[in-house]
C-alpha positions as CSV (number, residue, x, y, z in Angstrom):
1,M,85.9,139.7,-165.9
2,M,89.1,141.5,-164.8
3,N,90.8,140.4,-161.6
4,Y,92.0,143.7,-160.2
5,T,94.2,142.4,-157.4
6,D,95.9,140.1,-159.8
7,R,96.8,143.1,-162.0
8,L,97.9,145.2,-159.0
9,A,100.1,142.4,-157.7
10,A,101.8,142.0,-161.1
11,L,102.3,145.7,-161.4
12,M,103.9,145.8,-157.9
13,Q,106.2,143.0,-158.9
14,D,107.3,144.9,-161.9
15,V,107.8,148.1,-159.9
16,V,110.1,146.5,-157.2
17,S,112.1,144.8,-160.0
18,R,112.8,148.2,-161.7
19,V,113.1,150.7,-158.8
20,P,116.3,150.1,-156.8
21,A,114.9,151.7,-153.6
22,L,112.2,149.0,-153.5
23,S,114.3,146.1,-154.6
24,F,114.5,144.6,-151.1
25,I,110.7,143.8,-151.2
26,D,109.8,140.2,-151.9
27,M,106.3,140.3,-153.2
28,R,105.8,136.7,-151.9
29,D,105.7,138.3,-148.5
30,V,103.0,140.8,-149.4
31,L,99.3,140.0,-149.7
32,V,97.2,142.3,-152.0
33,F,93.5,142.4,-151.4
34,A,90.5,144.7,-151.9
35,R,88.0,146.3,-149.5
36,A,85.0,148.5,-149.9
37,G,85.4,152.2,-150.6
38,R,82.8,154.3,-152.4
39,S,84.1,156.9,-154.8
40,N,81.7,159.6,-153.4
41,A,82.9,159.1,-149.8
42,D,86.0,160.3,-148.0
43,G,88.5,157.7,-147.1
44,A,91.7,155.9,-147.9
45,F,92.6,154.9,-151.5
46,A,94.9,152.2,-150.2
47,T,96.5,151.0,-146.9
48,C,99.7,149.3,-146.0
49,H,99.2,146.9,-143.1
50,C,102.1,145.4,-141.2
51,L,101.8,141.9,-139.8
52,T,105.3,141.7,-138.2
53,L,104.7,144.1,-135.2
54,P,105.4,142.4,-131.9
55,A,102.9,142.3,-129.1
56,S,102.5,145.5,-127.1
57,E,103.4,146.0,-123.5
58,P,100.6,145.2,-121.1
59,G,98.1,148.1,-120.6
60,Y,94.5,148.9,-119.8
61,Y,91.8,151.5,-120.5
62,F,90.7,153.8,-117.7
63,W,88.1,156.4,-117.0
64,R,88.3,159.5,-114.8
65,D,85.6,161.8,-113.5
66,R,85.8,165.0,-115.4
67,T,85.4,167.2,-112.4
68,T,87.5,165.5,-109.7
69,Q,89.9,163.6,-112.1
70,T,89.4,160.6,-109.8
71,L,89.9,157.2,-111.4
72,T,86.5,155.6,-111.5
73,R,86.9,152.4,-113.4
74,R,89.3,150.6,-115.7
75,S,89.4,147.6,-118.0
76,E,91.2,144.4,-117.4
77,W,94.9,144.3,-118.4
78,F,95.6,143.3,-122.1
79,V,98.2,143.2,-124.8
80,T,97.7,144.1,-128.4
81,K,98.8,141.5,-131.0
82,S,99.2,141.2,-134.7
83,P,97.1,138.5,-136.5
84,S,98.8,135.8,-138.5
85,V,98.2,135.4,-142.2
86,T,99.6,132.3,-143.8
87,I,99.5,131.4,-147.5
88,G,100.6,127.8,-147.9
89,A,103.6,127.5,-145.7
90,R,104.6,131.1,-146.0
91,A,103.7,133.7,-143.4
92,M,102.8,137.1,-144.8
93,K,104.7,140.0,-143.5
94,Y,102.6,142.8,-145.0
95,M,99.3,143.3,-146.7
96,I,98.3,146.1,-149.0
97,S,94.6,146.8,-149.4
98,F,92.9,148.9,-152.1
99,A,89.5,150.5,-151.7
100,L,87.3,149.7,-154.6
101,P,85.9,151.5,-156.6
102,R,87.5,154.6,-154.9
103,F,91.1,153.8,-155.9
104,C,90.0,153.4,-159.6
105,D,88.4,156.8,-159.7
106,Q,91.2,159.0,-158.2
107,S,93.0,161.5,-160.4
108,L,95.7,164.1,-160.3
109,S,93.3,167.0,-160.8
110,R,92.9,169.2,-157.6
111,S,94.9,166.8,-155.5
112,R,98.1,167.4,-153.6
113,K,99.9,165.1,-156.1
114,E,99.2,167.4,-159.0
115,K,102.2,169.6,-158.4
116,L,104.5,166.6,-158.3
117,Y,103.6,165.4,-161.8
118,P,103.2,168.5,-164.0
119,G,101.9,167.7,-167.4
120,Q,101.4,164.0,-166.6
121,D,98.2,162.0,-167.4
122,S,95.7,161.8,-164.6
123,W,96.1,158.0,-164.1
124,V,99.6,158.6,-162.7
125,A,97.9,159.4,-159.4
126,K,97.1,155.7,-159.1
127,L,100.6,154.6,-159.9
128,D,101.8,157.1,-157.2
129,T,99.4,155.4,-154.7
130,V,100.8,151.9,-155.6
131,V,104.4,153.1,-155.1
132,H,103.4,155.1,-152.0
133,E,102.2,152.0,-150.2
134,L,105.2,149.9,-151.2
135,Y,107.5,152.6,-149.8
136,H,105.9,152.2,-146.4
137,I,107.4,148.7,-146.1
138,D,110.4,148.9,-143.8
139,P,113.7,147.7,-145.3
140,Q,114.2,145.6,-142.1
141,L,110.6,144.3,-142.4
142,A,110.1,145.5,-138.8
143,G,107.0,147.7,-139.2
144,I,106.1,150.8,-141.1
145,R,109.1,152.8,-142.6
146,R,110.3,155.7,-140.6
147,I,111.8,158.7,-142.4
148,E,115.1,160.2,-141.4
149,K,115.0,163.9,-140.8
150,E,117.8,166.4,-141.7
151,D,119.2,166.2,-138.1
152,G,119.6,162.4,-138.4
153,T,116.7,161.5,-136.2
154,E,113.8,159.4,-137.4
155,S,110.3,160.8,-137.8
156,A,107.0,158.9,-137.4
157,N,105.5,161.4,-139.8
158,C,105.2,159.1,-142.8
159,H,103.5,161.7,-145.1
160,G,105.9,164.6,-144.9
161,H,107.1,166.5,-147.9
162,R,110.3,164.3,-148.1
163,F,108.3,161.1,-148.2
164,L,106.0,162.4,-150.9
165,D,109.0,163.7,-153.0
166,D,110.7,160.3,-152.6
167,V,107.6,158.6,-153.9
168,A,107.3,160.9,-156.9
169,G,111.0,160.2,-157.7
170,M,110.4,156.5,-157.6
171,V,107.4,156.8,-159.9
172,H,109.5,158.7,-162.4
173,T,112.3,156.1,-162.1
174,Y,109.8,153.4,-162.9
175,L,108.3,155.2,-165.9
176,N,111.8,156.1,-167.2
177,S,112.7,152.4,-167.1
178,R,110.3,151.9,-170.0
179,P,108.1,149.2,-168.6
180,S,105.7,147.4,-170.9
181,P,102.5,149.4,-171.1
182,A,100.6,146.1,-170.6
183,M,101.7,146.3,-166.9
184,Y,100.0,149.6,-166.1
185,D,97.5,150.2,-168.9
186,F,94.6,149.1,-166.6
187,L,95.3,152.2,-164.5
188,R,94.2,154.5,-167.3
189,D,90.5,153.7,-167.0
190,D,88.2,154.7,-164.1
191,F,85.9,152.1,-162.6
192,A,83.0,152.6,-165.0
193,A,85.3,152.3,-168.0
194,L,87.0,149.1,-166.7
195,N,83.6,147.6,-165.8
196,A,82.3,148.2,-169.3
197,R,85.5,147.0,-171.0
198,H,85.8,143.8,-169.0
199,G,82.2,143.0,-168.1
200,G,83.0,143.2,-164.4
201,I,85.7,143.8,-161.8
202,T,86.7,141.1,-159.4
203,A,89.3,141.1,-156.6
204,A,90.6,139.0,-153.7
205,S,89.0,139.7,-150.3
206,F,88.5,138.0,-147.0
207,R,85.5,135.8,-146.1
208,T,84.9,138.1,-143.2
209,F,84.3,141.1,-145.6
210,P,84.1,143.9,-144.9
211,S,86.4,143.1,-142.1
212,F,90.0,141.9,-142.6
213,P,93.0,140.9,-140.4
214,Q,93.9,143.6,-138.0
215,R,95.6,144.2,-134.6
216,Y,93.5,142.8,-131.7
217,I,93.4,142.9,-127.9
218,E,94.0,139.8,-125.8
219,R,93.3,139.7,-122.1
220,L,96.2,138.8,-119.9
221,A,95.7,135.4,-118.2
222,V,97.4,136.7,-115.1
223,Q,96.0,140.1,-114.1
224,P,98.7,142.3,-112.5
225,K,98.0,144.9,-109.8
226,Y,98.9,148.5,-110.6
227,E,100.8,149.9,-107.7
228,H,99.1,153.3,-107.6
229,E,95.6,151.9,-108.2
230,A,92.9,153.5,-106.0
231,V,90.8,151.3,-103.7
232,G,87.3,150.6,-105.0
233,V,88.0,151.2,-108.7
234,K,85.6,149.1,-110.7
235,V,87.3,146.7,-113.2
236,E,85.4,146.3,-116.4
237,P,85.8,143.0,-118.3
238,L,87.1,143.2,-121.8
239,R,84.8,142.4,-124.7
240,A,85.8,139.1,-126.4
241,W,87.5,139.6,-129.8
242,R,85.0,138.3,-132.4
243,Q,87.1,138.2,-135.5
244,P,89.7,135.5,-136.4
245,T,93.3,136.0,-135.3
246,H,94.7,133.4,-137.7
247,Y,94.0,133.4,-141.4
248,T,95.0,131.1,-144.3
249,Q,94.4,131.0,-148.1
250,D,91.1,129.3,-147.2
251,D,89.9,132.6,-145.7
252,L,90.2,134.4,-149.1
253,H,87.6,134.5,-151.8
254,L,86.8,136.4,-155.0
255,R,84.3,139.3,-155.0
256,E,82.8,141.2,-157.8
257,F,82.8,144.9,-157.0
258,R,80.3,147.4,-158.3
259,K,79.7,151.1,-157.9
260,D,78.0,150.8,-154.5
261,R,78.0,147.1,-153.6
262,S,79.8,143.8,-154.0
263,H,79.1,140.1,-153.9
264,R,80.9,136.9,-153.6
265,L,81.5,134.8,-156.7
266,V,81.0,131.1,-157.2
267,V,83.9,130.1,-159.3
268,K,86.1,127.1,-160.1
269,P,89.5,127.2,-158.3
270,V,91.4,130.2,-159.6
271,R,94.6,132.0,-158.9
272,T,94.5,135.7,-157.8
273,G,97.3,137.8,-156.7
274,G,99.5,134.7,-156.9
275,L,97.1,132.8,-154.6
276,K,94.9,129.8,-155.4
277,L,91.3,130.3,-154.3
278,G,88.7,127.6,-154.3
279,A,85.0,127.7,-155.0
280,D,83.0,129.9,-152.6
281,Q,79.5,130.0,-151.2
282,A,76.5,131.1,-153.3
283,A,76.8,134.7,-154.5
284,R,75.0,137.2,-152.4
285,A,74.7,141.0,-152.8
286,E,76.1,143.2,-150.1
287,V,76.0,146.9,-149.9
288,A,79.6,148.2,-149.6
289,R,80.0,149.4,-146.1
290,R,82.7,151.4,-144.3
291,P,85.7,149.3,-143.0
292,V,84.8,147.7,-139.7
293,A,86.1,149.8,-136.8
294,G,88.9,148.4,-134.7
295,T,92.3,149.0,-133.4
296,E,95.0,148.5,-135.9
297,M,98.6,149.6,-136.6
298,L,98.5,150.9,-140.1
299,D,99.4,153.7,-142.4
300,A,96.5,155.0,-144.5
301,H,97.0,156.8,-147.8
302,D,94.3,159.2,-147.1
303,T,92.3,161.3,-149.6
304,R,91.9,164.3,-147.3
305,R,94.9,164.5,-144.9
306,A,98.0,162.6,-144.0
307,R,97.4,160.1,-141.2
308,S,100.1,158.9,-138.9
309,V,100.8,155.3,-137.8
310,H,99.0,154.9,-134.6
311,E,96.3,152.9,-132.9
312,L,93.1,154.9,-132.7
313,I,90.4,154.0,-130.3
314,A,87.0,155.8,-129.9
315,A,86.1,156.6,-126.3
316,D,82.6,155.9,-125.0
317,G,80.0,158.6,-124.5
318,D,79.5,158.7,-120.7
319,R,80.3,161.7,-118.5
320,H,83.7,160.4,-117.6
321,V,87.1,160.9,-119.4
322,R,88.5,157.8,-120.9
323,G,92.2,157.1,-121.3
324,S,94.7,154.4,-121.5
325,R,97.7,153.3,-119.5
326,V,100.2,151.2,-121.3
327,G,103.5,149.8,-120.1
328,R,105.1,152.0,-117.5
329,G,102.2,154.2,-116.8
330,K,102.1,156.2,-120.0
331,E,98.7,157.7,-120.3
332,Q,96.5,160.1,-122.3
333,D,93.0,161.2,-121.5
334,V,90.1,162.0,-123.9
335,A,86.6,163.2,-123.2
336,G,83.4,162.0,-124.7
337,R,83.6,160.5,-128.1
338,E,86.9,162.1,-129.1
339,I,89.7,160.0,-130.4
340,L,92.3,158.4,-128.1
341,R,95.8,157.9,-129.5
342,L,97.9,155.1,-128.0
343,D,101.6,155.7,-128.7
């Protein structure tokens, strides 16, 4: 079987060693893992997750009556924190996840990348995605890279034309450096061809699959009083976070990915993506599901549209308007089940 995350990690190491703009990246600080993503469903090909973001300012969710705009209830105060992921004694700063088999089945044809690579083979779309996610890593390792605009100010729009042009330039730089074809040849095949050639595709994932480390909400031990809070507003308790907040190499395992499902593998201790993984539980088939919903600071390399780096939270479906107040009273409202953006 072919270990796909091993091959991706080796390719990324070769890319950062050959592309000057990415030479600041130490791949020992980056964890590469796989998550579920069906080829016939919309979604991200890959995602860059930052683990170095500090805790947010205190905030809470609130609900207003649509008609009167009166504050009817709010959540308890909380902060949003980043999980910790430690491999051995080293704390990971970033993670890059790849959606399998979707990533394997992308191509240049009829994509927005096509005009950036005229005459190139279709598999270059996958190399573009790899470089794209690496380019999101901030040179100061302080979050997701922000792009400087022509007027000298920084933009949070990570998928503007300049960003995409920069990525294409780095892809050409890498290919012009004449890397060994053995580093990227695996990108030439789609998922079915790889599976037939190697007798199966495995990848590193988390034991909590399909979940993975993501930003989480923590209730403040001391609940402050908001100075403008109306009398009689009901305070809703926060739901307890059910996923781990600290991860180690013991939380990783190997999975075999198939067209529409995946299962854990029982193997002797192996190394994958530079990580040593031990024997796992008995193999069990699991239908590949969508990534677990949650709040998370991320940048998604999306198949349909560019997505910004924000926390997205789905509002509940009652007749009230749900919003959030974070820090110094910054707030936004949203009705029904629309999406709430926390800036």
